[in-house]
C-alpha positions as CSV (number, residue, x, y, z in Angstrom):
1,M,-190.6,70.4,-32.4
2,D,-187.6,72.7,-32.4
3,E,-186.1,71.3,-28.8
4,L,-186.0,67.9,-30.4
5,K,-183.9,68.8,-33.7
6,E,-181.5,70.8,-31.9
7,A,-181.3,67.7,-29.3
8,S,-180.8,66.2,-32.1
9,R,-178.0,67.9,-34.0
10,R,-175.9,66.8,-30.5
11,K,-172.5,65.5,-30.7
12,A,-171.8,63.5,-29.1
13,S,-169.6,60.0,-30.8
14,F,-172.3,57.4,-31.9
15,G,-168.9,55.8,-30.1
16,A,-170.2,57.0,-26.7
17,T,-173.6,56.6,-27.2
18,V,-172.9,52.6,-27.1
19,K,-170.7,52.5,-24.4
20,A,-174.4,54.6,-22.0
21,V,-176.4,52.5,-23.3
22,L,-174.4,49.3,-22.3
23,W,-173.1,50.7,-19.0
24,S,-177.2,51.7,-18.5
25,F,-177.8,47.8,-19.3
26,F,-175.7,46.8,-17.2
27,G,-177.8,49.4,-14.6
28,V,-174.7,51.3,-12.8
29,R,-174.9,55.4,-13.3
30,K,-172.3,57.9,-11.8
31,K,-175.3,60.4,-11.0
32,S,-172.8,62.8,-12.7
33,D,-172.1,59.9,-16.2
34,Y,-175.8,60.9,-16.3
35,E,-176.6,64.3,-16.2
36,K,-173.1,64.8,-18.7
37,D,-174.5,61.8,-21.5
38,A,-178.2,64.1,-21.2
39,Q,-177.0,66.4,-21.6
40,Q,-174.6,65.8,-25.2
41,L,-175.4,62.0,-26.3
42,N,-177.9,62.7,-29.5
43,P,-181.3,61.3,-29.0
44,V,-181.8,59.8,-32.4
45,H,-178.5,57.8,-31.5
46,V,-179.1,56.0,-28.0
47,I,-182.5,54.8,-29.7
48,I,-180.3,53.1,-32.9
49,A,-178.5,52.2,-30.0
50,G,-181.0,50.5,-27.6
51,L,-182.5,48.7,-30.3
52,I,-179.2,47.2,-31.5
53,G,-178.2,46.2,-27.5
54,A,-181.4,44.9,-26.5
55,A,-181.4,42.5,-29.7
56,I,-177.8,41.2,-30.0
57,F,-179.0,40.1,-25.5
58,I,-181.7,38.6,-26.9
59,A,-179.6,36.6,-29.0
60,V,-177.8,35.3,-26.7
61,L,-180.3,34.5,-24.2
62,L,-181.5,32.5,-26.9
63,L,-178.1,30.5,-28.4
64,I,-177.3,30.3,-24.3
65,V,-181.9,28.6,-23.9
66,K,-181.4,26.3,-27.6
67,S,-177.3,25.2,-25.9
68,V,-178.6,24.5,-22.1
69,V,-181.8,22.8,-23.8
70,G,-180.1,20.9,-26.4
71,K,-177.8,19.2,-24.0
């Protein structure tokens, strides 16, 4: 339990977290960058950024489908 509390106190900015999550959606990441992120990113921020990224991705897909089907 102490490890989780310690991990949630990591100091990486939310912007750095969003950047890491976007790279993960793209699927390309250097191993050294991944290891750096694993040490610095706040897991709570990662979850929030992942949910926001997934919602945006789904919304974009829905807009594309509606525009194609509507024609």
